[in-house]
Structure formats: structure tokens, C-alpha cells
C-alpha angles and dihedrals in degrees: 000000000000126000125279137233132206137187109226139162115236132176115258112269093241093061129098089229090063092044096048094039092052091050090051090055094039097234140075110224091199097056101020090230122145112237134201112258125222120261111244117206111247095017128093112238091232090054093049089052089054092049092052096045096099097052091039089064091058098037126225108322151117114236121243102157110018120232116290142171116241116265118244109279094017120116135201090239090057090049091050092050090050090050091052093050093044093050094045090063096053133079129219118259137184125240133204117277116286118243133185112248143149114265104192104308098337133072125241146156110256135172109267090226133031116273118203093192091057092050091049092049091052092046091050092049092050092050101036098051098037092101087070093055120098113223115269116259121238088249091055092048093047091050091055093045093050089070092060124260135195118241090258093049090050090052091051090049091053093048103037105019093246131069100213102067136102109015090358091059122112122179111233141153105222116222102171141021122244111309108201098187110076092207092053090046089054091050089053092046092053092044095049090045087060091049090052095038123129112274100088103078092196093053090044090054092046093053093045098044113034114166120194102223103149146010128227137222113222123193131203108195095202144344113306094008120122123261118244134191109255099169144013120204118199120215114246092013096138115191121233 
């Protein structure tokens, strides 16, 4: 099976949010370098590495267009050109402050209030770039369905290749994988709250004043390999 691409949002590399978030995951998706992770009180460092393994594979991000294989006849160059054109027609916008919270059984940074502009951006990305997505295989569909979906989620899966899009979408920056034990989840929540606690003015500003100014193209060369950023596309950056 060929590699995959995804359209994500990611903090700018110069920000404290990118720096701290990458250290939490233990990898920088821009450089590919492994990074030391913070020590969380009450949790063995090896265990925290296990709990962050799923998001570490993807790198720090918030999903807009979920990972996909290129459709037959589509090229990466065509996708890049479409990303440039799409981004050139959009304008930056601010979102509500980001807060650490449980999302199901994993932990993530989410906007403290709903944001219609974010939802519309994600919807537009799902629709606009779908012509580049190869149809899902039966194996991929069965894997998604095995986790239990509502009728609506199943319909979205069949149409868009992913069940958590459109009205099911929720912007989030994933910081852990699924943590089954509620007590362990609470330990992680307290520990990460300390890592993200006020005290770093730059990080505080980043969490309170995120502006969506660009989208990113991430690439996964092959199954099981980590995703890396291979392009950033600034809003309003008209060519020529």
C-alpha cells in the first residue's frame, strides 16, 4: 500500500505551543527528531511514552482532512497546487482559547467554546480535497466500523472515508492515546495541566490567542512510519 497524506493544522514552529507540544509527544514532525518528554508525577516515564505513542506517529496537529491515499491519476504536485490555491482564497481568523480536556478516553487541547469558522474550514477541507482521496478499502472500512459507529457516522464513513467529519467534527490537538483506566487518565490530566500551566508567558499567550493562519500537508511514506510536515500553506498568500 502506498503512503498517505493528510491536511492538518499545526502551530507555527516558532511558537511555544509547537515546542511544548512536540516535547509532550516526544517527536518533532517538522524535523523528525525524537525529543525528551516531560516527567509526570505518579506515572512512569516508560508508561507515558506508551500512552503517547499513537499521537507521536502523527505528530502535533489538529485534523482538517483525515489521512488518505492518493486517488489513481492524482499527483502530489497537483495536491500541492490545490493547497496553494485553496489557502490563497482564505483569511486568517482567531479561535477561542485552547484548554486541556478529556475527549472520550484521550486527552487533548480543545477550544473552550465552539468556533463556527473552524468547523467550516474543516468541512471545506474535507469536501475540496476529496478528489485526491483514493476510495477506502473494505479492510479500512471494517476497521472503522469495528469500533462502533452511529448510523450517521457510518454514512459519513461511506461518503468521505472517515466517520468524524462534518457535524461530527471536533477540532482537537491530541496529546495522548486512549487511556482506558480512569485513574491513570486523571494522573495524566493533572501532570499535563502542570506542563501547560501558567508560568511561561509565551505559552500562555499561544493558548489564549491562537490564530489560524495556515494549513499543513503531512506525509506518511509507508504503513507504520511517522507522519512529517512537507508543506505549510499561508492564508491569503496569493501567488504572482
